[in-house]
N, C-alpha and C positions, 0 to 999 in steps of 0.2 A: 453797458446798455444793450439790451436785446433789440432785435429787428422790429419786434412788435412795439416796443416802447418808442423807438425812433419813428415808426409809422404814425403812432398816436400823437406824438409830439409834433410831427410835421403837419398832420391834419389840424391840430389845434392852432398851430401858428398860422396856417393858411386861413382858417376860419376867422381868427382874430384880425388878420389883415383885411379880409373881405368886409367884415363888420366895420372896421375903422375907416376903410376907403368909402364905404357906403355912407357912413355918418359924415365924413368930410365933404363928400360930393353933394350931400343934401343940405349942407350948411350954406350960409350966404357967401363966404369966401370960396367954398368948393364950387358953387355955381358960377362964380366969376372965373375961376381957373378953368372949369369945363368950357365955358363960353369962349375964353381966350384960345384954348387949344383947338376947338372946332373952327374958329375964325382963321387961325394960322394954317390949319390943314386945308381949308377952302382956298385961302390965298395961294398956297403952294400949288394946289391943283390947278387953279386958274392961270398962274404964271407958267406952269409947265405946259399947259395946253396952248398958251399964247406963244411960247418960245420954241415950239417944236420946229426943228429945221431938218427938212428931209433932203436937202441938197447933197449931203455926204452920202446918204443911202442911194440916191440916184446915180452919183458918181461911181460908187462901188458896183452897182448893177450894170452900168454902162461898161465899166472895165471888164466885168465878168463876161458879158456878152461878146465884147471884142476879143477877149482871150479865147472863148469857146469857138468863135468864127475862125480865128487864126489857127487854132489847133485842128479844126475840121479841114481847113485848106491844106495844112501840112500833111495830115494823115490821108487826105483825099477821100473823105467820107461823103 
């Protein structure tokens, strides 16, 4: 199979996939699936925003500042 034949075959397979996905997503079951996926993504985003814990980041930055001050004192800058 030549490179051109592979390219044409890949294009046709991709086009068929797009058409099939479009047909599925426009059907009643496809709309339900799409709605479920969107709702799950919204819930994940909401949970992520609610559960952000910046204490560990503050601890790291405090530790880095302490280390920098200690280094400055030792080097006498």
